[in-house]
PADO-972482 format. One record per residue (C-alpha): residue number from 1; residue in one letter; chain; x, y, z. Coordinates in steps of 0.5 Angstrom, whole numbers. Example, Ala and Ser with C-alpha at 12.3 -4.5 7.8 and 13.67 -1.06 7.14 Angstrom:
2
PT;gufi;lovo;drentor;east;north;up
PT;1;a;A;25;-9;16
PT;2;s;A;27;-2;14
//
This chain:
165
PT;gufi;lovo;drentor;east;north;up
PT;1;m;A;0;0;0
PT;2;p;A;3;7;-2
PT;3;r;A;4;12;4
PT;4;p;A;0;17;5
PT;5;m;A;3;24;2
PT;6;r;A;-2;29;5
PT;7;v;A;-5;30;12
PT;8;s;A;-10;36;14
PT;9;d;A;-14;38;20
PT;10;s;A;-18;44;21
PT;11;i;A;-21;48;27
PT;12;e;A;-25;54;28
PT;13;i;A;-22;60;32
PT;14;a;A;-26;66;34
PT;15;a;A;-22;71;30
PT;16;e;A;-22;74;23
PT;17;p;A;-19;71;18
PT;18;a;A;-14;77;16
PT;19;a;A;-12;77;24
PT;20;i;A;-10;70;24
PT;21;y;A;-7;70;17
PT;22;r;A;-2;76;20
PT;23;e;A;0;71;25
PT;24;i;A;1;65;21
PT;25;a;A;5;69;15
PT;26;d;A;10;71;20
PT;27;p;A;14;64;21
PT;28;s;A;18;67;28
PT;29;n;A;11;66;31
PT;30;m;A;10;59;30
PT;31;r;A;15;57;36
PT;32;r;A;8;59;40
PT;33;w;A;4;54;37
PT;34;s;A;8;48;34
PT;35;p;A;11;42;38
PT;36;e;A;17;42;34
PT;37;n;A;19;49;31
PT;38;l;A;23;54;35
PT;39;g;A;22;60;31
PT;40;t;A;27;62;25
PT;41;r;A;34;63;26
PT;42;d;A;34;70;22
PT;43;d;A;28;73;26
PT;44;a;A;24;73;19
PT;45;r;A;18;78;21
PT;46;g;A;12;77;17
PT;47;p;A;7;77;14
PT;48;l;A;12;75;9
PT;49;s;A;11;75;1
PT;50;v;A;11;70;-4
PT;51;g;A;19;68;-6
PT;52;d;A;21;71;1
PT;53;e;A;26;66;5
PT;54;f;A;27;64;12
PT;55;v;A;31;59;16
PT;56;g;A;26;55;21
PT;57;r;A;29;52;27
PT;58;n;A;27;45;30
PT;59;r;A;27;40;35
PT;60;r;A;24;33;36
PT;61;g;A;27;30;43
PT;62;p;A;34;31;43
PT;63;a;A;35;32;36
PT;64;r;A;36;39;33
PT;65;w;A;36;42;26
PT;66;s;A;35;48;21
PT;67;t;A;31;48;15
PT;68;s;A;31;53;9
PT;69;c;A;24;55;7
PT;70;t;A;21;59;1
PT;71;v;A;14;62;1
PT;72;t;A;10;59;-4
PT;73;a;A;3;63;-3
PT;74;a;A;1;69;1
PT;75;d;A;-6;71;0
PT;76;p;A;-8;75;6
PT;77;g;A;-14;72;10
PT;78;e;A;-14;66;5
PT;79;r;A;-8;62;4
PT;80;f;A;-1;62;7
PT;81;a;A;4;56;4
PT;82;f;A;12;55;4
PT;83;r;A;16;49;1
PT;84;v;A;22;46;6
PT;85;h;A;27;45;1
PT;86;k;A;34;45;5
PT;87;i;A;36;41;12
PT;88;g;A;42;41;16
PT;89;v;A;44;41;23
PT;90;v;A;47;48;24
PT;91;r;A;45;51;17
PT;92;p;A;41;48;12
PT;93;l;A;46;45;7
PT;94;l;A;43;39;4
PT;95;k;A;38;41;-2
PT;96;a;A;32;36;-3
PT;97;p;A;25;36;-3
PT;98;i;A;22;35;4
PT;99;a;A;15;38;5
PT;100;t;A;10;44;4
PT;101;w;A;6;47;9
PT;102;e;A;0;50;8
PT;103;y;A;-5;54;12
PT;104;t;A;-12;56;9
PT;105;f;A;-17;61;12
PT;106;e;A;-25;61;11
PT;107;e;A;-30;65;15
PT;108;v;A;-35;61;18
PT;109;g;A;-39;67;21
PT;110;p;A;-38;73;24
PT;111;g;A;-31;74;27
PT;112;r;A;-30;66;26
PT;113;t;A;-25;63;22
PT;114;k;A;-24;55;20
PT;115;v;A;-16;55;20
PT;116;t;A;-14;48;16
PT;117;e;A;-7;46;16
PT;118;t;A;-4;41;11
PT;119;w;A;3;38;11
PT;120;q;A;5;35;4
PT;121;d;A;11;30;4
PT;122;d;A;15;32;-2
PT;123;r;A;19;26;-2
PT;124;a;A;16;23;-7
PT;125;s;A;22;20;-10
PT;126;w;A;23;16;-4
PT;127;p;A;21;9;-5
PT;128;d;A;16;7;0
PT;129;a;A;20;2;4
PT;130;r;A;26;7;5
PT;131;a;A;21;12;7
PT;132;a;A;18;8;12
PT;133;r;A;24;5;15
PT;134;f;A;27;13;16
PT;135;d;A;20;15;18
PT;136;k;A;20;10;24
PT;137;v;A;27;12;26
PT;138;v;A;26;20;26
PT;139;t;A;19;19;29
PT;140;g;A;20;14;35
PT;141;g;A;16;8;31
PT;142;r;A;11;12;27
PT;143;r;A;10;13;20
PT;144;f;A;11;20;18
PT;145;h;A;4;22;16
PT;146;e;A;1;19;23
PT;147;f;A;6;23;27
PT;148;q;A;5;30;23
PT;149;a;A;-3;29;24
PT;150;g;A;-1;29;32
PT;151;n;A;3;35;31
PT;152;i;A;-2;39;27
PT;153;r;A;-8;37;32
PT;154;r;A;-3;40;37
PT;155;t;A;-1;46;33
PT;156;l;A;-8;48;31
PT;157;a;A;-11;47;39
PT;158;r;A;-5;52;41
PT;159;l;A;-6;57;36
PT;160;k;A;-14;57;38
PT;161;s;A;-12;58;45
PT;162;d;A;-7;63;44
PT;163;l;A;-11;67;39
PT;164;e;A;-18;67;43
PT;165;s;A;-14;69;50
//
């Protein structure tokens, strides 16, 4: 069975789409919500525009790494996305298709927005068996799509709590 290459989840937040977009489109804010992200190395401040690049800092247990990312969509109040295309320990040096992250914002009522976070596995050229072995090592035994589904749930819940408080 081929591995799932895309995971999404959504949550309703009591805030306007444009306000949520401004928060998400500033990657330095992600450390407030993501279980893995530590912010940006270069303190990229948003909202960023299509073509802008930033370096994300991440951790999973004792592991630390940096990623080079490029904004691929920046439609205020509607959609923000970026592609992760380099990875490394201190500096992202290894160029490879890694993942694409996307956030969409849909007004569902006055002052209420449905936020959808999507992770796309860009490692399409990896054979499924190789990806499965790698994923289990780096996630503590799970397949990557399962691991990311949990991260997305936690990120959205923290985003909701933060923006509604």
